[in-house]
TIVO-2410 file (N, C-alpha, C; in nm, 3 decimals):
# residues 103
REC num residu      c1      c2      c3 atome chaine
REC   1      M   2.448   3.191  15.993     N      A
REC   1      M   2.435   3.328  15.961    CA      A
REC   1      M   2.515   3.363  15.839     C      A
REC   2      I   2.436   3.418  15.768     N      A
REC   2      I   2.510   3.474  15.622    CA      A
REC   2      I   2.568   3.609  15.657     C      A
REC   3      E   2.683   3.607  15.609     N      A
REC   3      E   2.763   3.756  15.641    CA      A
REC   3      E   2.737   3.863  15.520     C      A
REC   4      R   2.703   3.957  15.552     N      A
REC   4      R   2.649   4.076  15.457    CA      A
REC   4      R   2.798   4.125  15.391     C      A
REC   5      G   2.786   4.124  15.253     N      A
REC   5      G   2.882   4.175  15.174    CA      A
REC   5      G   2.889   4.343  15.177     C      A
REC   6      H   3.010   4.393  15.146     N      A
REC   6      H   3.032   4.520  15.156    CA      A
REC   6      H   2.946   4.613  15.067     C      A
REC   7      H   2.896   4.556  14.956     N      A
REC   7      H   2.810   4.607  14.855    CA      A
REC   7      H   2.650   4.606  14.910     C      A
REC   8      D   2.630   4.521  15.004     N      A
REC   8      D   2.482   4.498  15.031    CA      A
REC   8      D   2.427   4.611  15.131     C      A
REC   9      M   2.365   4.703  15.092     N      A
REC   9      M   2.322   4.820  15.178    CA      A
REC   9      M   2.179   4.806  15.200     C      A
REC  10      G   2.105   4.695  15.177     N      A
REC  10      G   1.978   4.675  15.208    CA      A
REC  10      G   1.947   4.697  15.348     C      A
REC  11      G   1.853   4.789  15.399     N      A
REC  11      G   1.804   4.810  15.512    CA      A
REC  11      G   1.903   4.895  15.603     C      A
REC  12      Q   2.003   4.939  15.552     N      A
REC  12      Q   2.106   5.042  15.614    CA      A
REC  12      Q   2.076   5.172  15.590     C      A
REC  13      P   2.088   5.263  15.670     N      A
REC  13      P   2.070   5.406  15.645    CA      A
REC  13      P   2.177   5.436  15.553     C      A
REC  14      A   2.123   5.512  15.433     N      A
REC  14      A   2.227   5.560  15.327    CA      A
REC  14      A   2.192   5.697  15.295     C      A
REC  15      G   2.098   5.768  15.363     N      A
REC  15      G   2.069   5.903  15.309    CA      A
REC  15      G   1.968   5.902  15.219     C      A
REC  16      K   1.926   6.037  15.170     N      A
REC  16      K   1.822   6.066  15.059    CA      A
REC  16      K   1.887   6.031  14.915     C      A
REC  17      V   1.811   5.959  14.840     N      A
REC  17      V   1.856   5.942  14.693    CA      A
REC  17      V   1.798   6.078  14.619     C      A
REC  18      E   1.901   6.143  14.559     N      A
REC  18      E   1.848   6.275  14.485    CA      A
REC  18      E   1.808   6.218  14.332     C      A
REC  19      R   1.716   6.251  14.321     N      A
REC  19      R   1.652   6.201  14.163    CA      A
REC  19      R   1.658   6.324  14.078     C      A
REC  20      T   1.756   6.337  14.015     N      A
REC  20      T   1.760   6.471  13.925    CA      A
REC  20      T   1.812   6.412  13.773     C      A
REC  21      E   1.749   6.476  13.678     N      A
REC  21      E   1.787   6.437  13.545    CA      A
REC  21      E   1.924   6.509  13.509     C      A
REC  22      H   1.996   6.441  13.444     N      A
REC  22      H   2.134   6.503  13.400    CA      A
REC  22      H   2.182   6.439  13.270     C      A
REC  23      D   2.274   6.506  13.201     N      A
REC  23      D   2.321   6.464  13.079    CA      A
REC  23      D   2.442   6.365  13.128     C      A
REC  24      Y   2.470   6.257  13.055     N      A
REC  24      Y   2.581   6.155  13.095    CA      A
REC  24      Y   2.691   6.202  12.995     C      A
REC  25      P   2.806   6.190  13.041     N      A
REC  25      P   2.923   6.209  12.972    CA      A
REC  25      P   2.925   6.091  12.851     C      A
REC  26      E   3.000   6.129  12.731     N      A
REC  26      E   3.018   6.027  12.642    CA      A
REC  26      E   3.050   5.889  12.677     C      A
REC  27      W   3.160   5.895  12.765     N      A
REC  27      W   3.217   5.767  12.801    CA      A
REC  27      W   3.113   5.674  12.876     C      A
REC  28      E   3.040   5.745  12.965     N      A
REC  28      E   2.913   5.664  13.027    CA      A
REC  28      E   2.825   5.602  12.936     C      A
REC  29      R   2.787   5.676  12.831     N      A
REC  29      R   2.683   5.640  12.722    CA      A
REC  29      R   2.758   5.524  12.659     C      A
REC  30      R   2.883   5.537  12.623     N      A
REC  30      R   2.959   5.418  12.552    CA      A
REC  30      R   2.951   5.308  12.632     C      A
REC  31      V   2.971   5.329  12.769     N      A
REC  31      V   2.994   5.190  12.859    CA      A
REC  31      V   2.837   5.135  12.847     C      A
REC  32      D   2.739   5.212  12.863     N      A
REC  32      D   2.596   5.152  12.863    CA      A
REC  32      D   2.588   5.081  12.733     C      A
REC  33      A   2.619   5.138  12.629     N      A
REC  33      A   2.588   5.096  12.482    CA      A
REC  33      A   2.661   4.952  12.456     C      A
REC  34      M   2.801   4.939  12.521     N      A
REC  34      M   2.861   4.816  12.504    CA      A
REC  34      M   2.806   4.723  12.589     C      A
REC  35      V   2.763   4.745  12.707     N      A
REC  35      V   2.690   4.625  12.781    CA      A
REC  35      V   2.567   4.575  12.737     C      A
REC  36      Q   2.467   4.696  12.677     N      A
REC  36      Q   2.344   4.629  12.613    CA      A
REC  36      Q   2.381   4.565  12.479     C      A
REC  37      L   2.480   4.601  12.415     N      A
REC  37      L   2.502   4.514  12.289    CA      A
REC  37      L   2.566   4.380  12.335     C      A
REC  38      L   2.657   4.381  12.439     N      A
REC  38      L   2.705   4.239  12.456    CA      A
REC  38      L   2.595   4.158  12.521     C      A
REC  39      R   2.508   4.213  12.607     N      A
REC  39      R   2.384   4.145  12.671    CA      A
REC  39      R   2.296   4.069  12.539     C      A
REC  40      T   2.284   4.148  12.442     N      A
REC  40      T   2.187   4.114  12.336    CA      A
REC  40      T   2.249   4.009  12.266     C      A
REC  41      R   2.381   4.009  12.232     N      A
REC  41      R   2.460   3.913  12.165    CA      A
REC  41      R   2.508   3.795  12.248     C      A
REC  42      R   2.448   3.794  12.368     N      A
REC  42      R   2.476   3.676  12.475    CA      A
REC  42      R   2.620   3.658  12.497     C      A
REC  43      K   2.698   3.765  12.495     N      A
REC  43      K   2.835   3.758  12.529    CA      A
REC  43      K   2.864   3.767  12.665     C      A
REC  44      I   2.758   3.837  12.753     N      A
REC  44      I   2.774   3.852  12.908    CA      A
REC  44      I   2.622   3.834  12.948     C      A
REC  45      T   2.604   3.833  13.082     N      A
REC  45      T   2.501   3.820  13.152    CA      A
REC  45      T   2.479   3.944  13.265     C      A
REC  46      V   2.362   3.974  13.289     N      A
REC  46      V   2.354   4.061  13.391    CA      A
REC  46      V   2.394   4.015  13.520     C      A
REC  47      D   2.379   3.863  13.542     N      A
REC  47      D   2.439   3.807  13.662    CA      A
REC  47      D   2.574   3.809  13.672     C      A
REC  48      E   2.653   3.793  13.564     N      A
REC  48      E   2.794   3.807  13.565    CA      A
REC  48      E   2.852   3.956  13.607     C      A
REC  49      L   2.771   4.038  13.539     N      A
REC  49      L   2.810   4.181  13.569    CA      A
REC  49      L   2.789   4.206  13.723     C      A
REC  50      R   2.673   4.175  13.792     N      A
REC  50      R   2.638   4.193  13.927    CA      A
REC  50      R   2.728   4.129  14.007     C      A
REC  51      K   2.789   3.999  13.977     N      A
REC  51      K   2.876   3.921  14.061    CA      A
REC  51      K   3.015   3.999  14.049     C      A
REC  52      N   3.065   4.052  13.949     N      A
REC  52      N   3.183   4.119  13.937    CA      A
REC  52      N   3.179   4.269  13.998     C      A
REC  53      I   3.075   4.326  13.996     N      A
REC  53      I   3.044   4.450  14.080    CA      A
REC  53      I   3.060   4.414  14.239     C      A
REC  54      E   2.989   4.303  14.276     N      A
REC  54      E   3.008   4.276  14.427    CA      A
REC  54      E   3.102   4.220  14.468     C      A
REC  55      A   3.214   4.183  14.372     N      A
REC  55      A   3.332   4.112  14.408    CA      A
REC  55      A   3.445   4.222  14.419     C      A
REC  56      L   3.419   4.340  14.385     N      A
REC  56      L   3.511   4.449  14.394    CA      A
REC  56      L   3.542   4.473  14.537     C      A
REC  57      P   3.681   4.495  14.577     N      A
REC  57      P   3.717   4.528  14.703    CA      A
REC  57      P   3.635   4.641  14.762     C      A
REC  58      P   3.615   4.641  14.909     N      A
REC  58      P   3.543   4.770  14.947    CA      A
REC  58      P   3.604   4.896  14.917     C      A
REC  59      E   3.721   4.911  14.928     N      A
REC  59      E   3.772   5.049  14.890    CA      A
REC  59      E   3.767   5.071  14.744     C      A
REC  60      A   3.765   5.001  14.644     N      A
REC  60      A   3.730   5.020  14.506    CA      A
REC  60      A   3.589   5.047  14.501     C      A
REC  61      Y   3.503   4.958  14.570     N      A
REC  61      Y   3.343   4.962  14.534    CA      A
REC  61      Y   3.316   5.125  14.595     C      A
REC  62      D   3.370   5.175  14.716     N      A
REC  62      D   3.339   5.300  14.765    CA      A
REC  62      D   3.402   5.426  14.682     C      A
REC  63      R   3.511   5.377  14.620     N      A
REC  63      R   3.582   5.495  14.528    CA      A
REC  63      R   3.529   5.516  14.405     C      A
REC  64      L   3.485   5.396  14.324     N      A
REC  64      L   3.423   5.413  14.177    CA      A
REC  64      L   3.288   5.456  14.163     C      A
REC  65      S   3.278   5.533  14.056     N      A
REC  65      S   3.145   5.587  14.022    CA      A
REC  65      S   3.051   5.473  13.980     C      A
REC  66      Y   2.930   5.492  13.969     N      A
REC  66      Y   2.833   5.378  13.898    CA      A
REC  66      Y   2.877   5.323  13.769     C      A
REC  67      Y   2.929   5.396  13.664     N      A
REC  67      Y   2.973   5.367  13.540    CA      A
REC  67      Y   3.110   5.291  13.542     C      A
REC  68      E   3.196   5.360  13.655     N      A
REC  68      E   3.326   5.294  13.655    CA      A
REC  68      E   3.311   5.147  13.727     C      A
REC  69      K   3.242   5.116  13.808     N      A
REC  69      K   3.191   5.001  13.843    CA      A
REC  69      K   3.157   4.903  13.728     C      A
REC  70      W   3.074   4.974  13.632     N      A
REC  70      W   3.020   4.874  13.522    CA      A
REC  70      W   3.134   4.840  13.430     C      A
REC  71      I   3.235   4.950  13.408     N      A
REC  71      I   3.346   4.916  13.311    CA      A
REC  71      I   3.434   4.801  13.377     C      A
REC  72      S   3.453   4.815  13.501     N      A
REC  72      S   3.548   4.719  13.581    CA      A
REC  72      S   3.477   4.580  13.560     C      A
REC  73      S   3.369   4.570  13.602     N      A
REC  73      S   3.287   4.446  13.567    CA      A
REC  73      S   3.286   4.395  13.438     C      A
REC  74      L   3.256   4.493  13.347     N      A
REC  74      L   3.259   4.423  13.222    CA      A
REC  74      L   3.380   4.367  13.173     C      A
REC  75      T   3.503   4.447  13.210     N      A
REC  75      T   3.638   4.395  13.173    CA      A
REC  75      T   3.655   4.250  13.227     C      A
REC  76      Q   3.634   4.243  13.356     N      A
REC  76      Q   3.650   4.118  13.437    CA      A
REC  76      Q   3.568   4.001  13.371     C      A
REC  77      T   3.446   4.032  13.329     N      A
REC  77      T   3.361   3.939  13.254    CA      A
REC  77      T   3.412   3.892  13.131     C      A
REC  78      L   3.453   3.991  13.048     N      A
REC  78      L   3.520   3.960  12.908    CA      A
REC  78      L   3.647   3.870  12.925     C      A
REC  79      I   3.719   3.906  13.024     N      A
REC  79      I   3.839   3.821  13.052    CA      A
REC  79      I   3.792   3.682  13.111     C      A
REC  80      Q   3.706   3.684  13.202     N      A
REC  80      Q   3.659   3.544  13.246    CA      A
REC  80      Q   3.618   3.462  13.139     C      A
REC  81      R   3.531   3.527  13.040     N      A
REC  81      R   3.480   3.439  12.932    CA      A
REC  81      R   3.574   3.407  12.814     C      A
REC  82      G   3.705   3.471  12.820     N      A
REC  82      G   3.807   3.463  12.715    CA      A
REC  82      G   3.771   3.532  12.590     C      A
REC  83      V   3.695   3.629  12.625     N      A
REC  83      V   3.661   3.738  12.495    CA      A
REC  83      V   3.785   3.810  12.458     C      A
REC  84      I   3.861   3.848  12.579     N      A
REC  84      I   3.978   3.911  12.572    CA      A
REC  84      I   4.064   3.859  12.666     C      A
REC  85      T   4.198   3.899  12.666     N      A
REC  85      T   4.286   3.868  12.764    CA      A
REC  85      T   4.343   3.980  12.830     C      A
REC  86      S   4.401   3.952  12.944     N      A
REC  86      S   4.463   4.066  13.029    CA      A
REC  86      S   4.564   4.147  12.928     C      A
REC  87      D   4.649   4.071  12.867     N      A
REC  87      D   4.751   4.110  12.780    CA      A
REC  87      D   4.695   4.225  12.669     C      A
REC  88      E   4.583   4.173  12.622     N      A
REC  88      E   4.515   4.250  12.495    CA      A
REC  88      E   4.459   4.375  12.569     C      A
REC  89      L   4.410   4.371  12.675     N      A
REC  89      L   4.339   4.494  12.727    CA      A
REC  89      L   4.448   4.589  12.788     C      A
REC  90      G   4.573   4.547  12.841     N      A
REC  90      G   4.684   4.614  12.870    CA      A
REC  90      G   4.740   4.700  12.738     C      A
REC  91      R   4.743   4.615  12.627     N      A
REC  91      R   4.792   4.690  12.508    CA      A
REC  91      R   4.711   4.793  12.466     C      A
REC  92      K   4.577   4.762  12.467     N      A
REC  92      K   4.476   4.876  12.413    CA      A
REC  92      K   4.476   4.982  12.501     C      A
REC  93      M   4.486   4.970  12.633     N      A
REC  93      M   4.497   5.067  12.721    CA      A
REC  93      M   4.634   5.161  12.721     C      A
REC  94      E   4.733   5.096  12.669     N      A
REC  94      E   4.851   5.167  12.635    CA      A
REC  94      E   4.838   5.258  12.522     C      A
REC  95      Q   4.770   5.202  12.413     N      A
REC  95      Q   4.729   5.273  12.286    CA      A
REC  95      Q   4.661   5.399  12.304     C      A
REC  96      V   4.551   5.373  12.409     N      A
REC  96      V   4.473   5.496  12.422    CA      A
REC  96      V   4.526   5.600  12.502     C      A
REC  97      E   4.602   5.588  12.593     N      A
REC  97      E   4.693   5.664  12.682    CA      A
REC  97      E   4.777   5.734  12.567     C      A
REC  98      Q   4.854   5.684  12.487     N      A
REC  98      Q   4.944   5.741  12.381    CA      A
REC  98      Q   4.879   5.837  12.286     C      A
REC  99      R   4.745   5.780  12.253     N      A
REC  99      R   4.656   5.872  12.165    CA      A
REC  99      R   4.622   6.023  12.239     C      A
REC 100      A   4.589   5.988  12.379     N      A
REC 100      A   4.541   6.112  12.473    CA      A
REC 100      A   4.668   6.208  12.486     C      A
REC 101      K   4.778   6.162  12.506     N      A
REC 101      K   4.891   6.232  12.525    CA      A
REC 101      K   4.932   6.291  12.384     C      A
REC 102      A   4.924   6.246  12.293     N      A
REC 102      A   4.950   6.315  12.160    CA      A
REC 102      A   4.827   6.420  12.105     C      A
REC 103      G   4.719   6.392  12.168     N      A
REC 103      G   4.625   6.486  12.114    CA      A
REC 103      G   4.582   6.580  12.204     C      A
***
């Protein structure tokens, strides 16, 4: 028997899906644009992104928003492919935090 992953909601009661139009925050638009650009340049695949979203621990999967899951998966995919390193990512995040504090 195949064990169901935490992310696998197929056939489970999940409530009504609210289909509403809304504006996306700028950071979500940028994440979407990065994913599309990296896909067209063959730096990442949809399968890699899905695999890394499905690999999130249950508490992270439940806590993160849709695009937070995307950015988490995107960074893991780029690290796994050797496009960036964990150290490079950490340094860049520190730079962004410093800019935010100064601004």
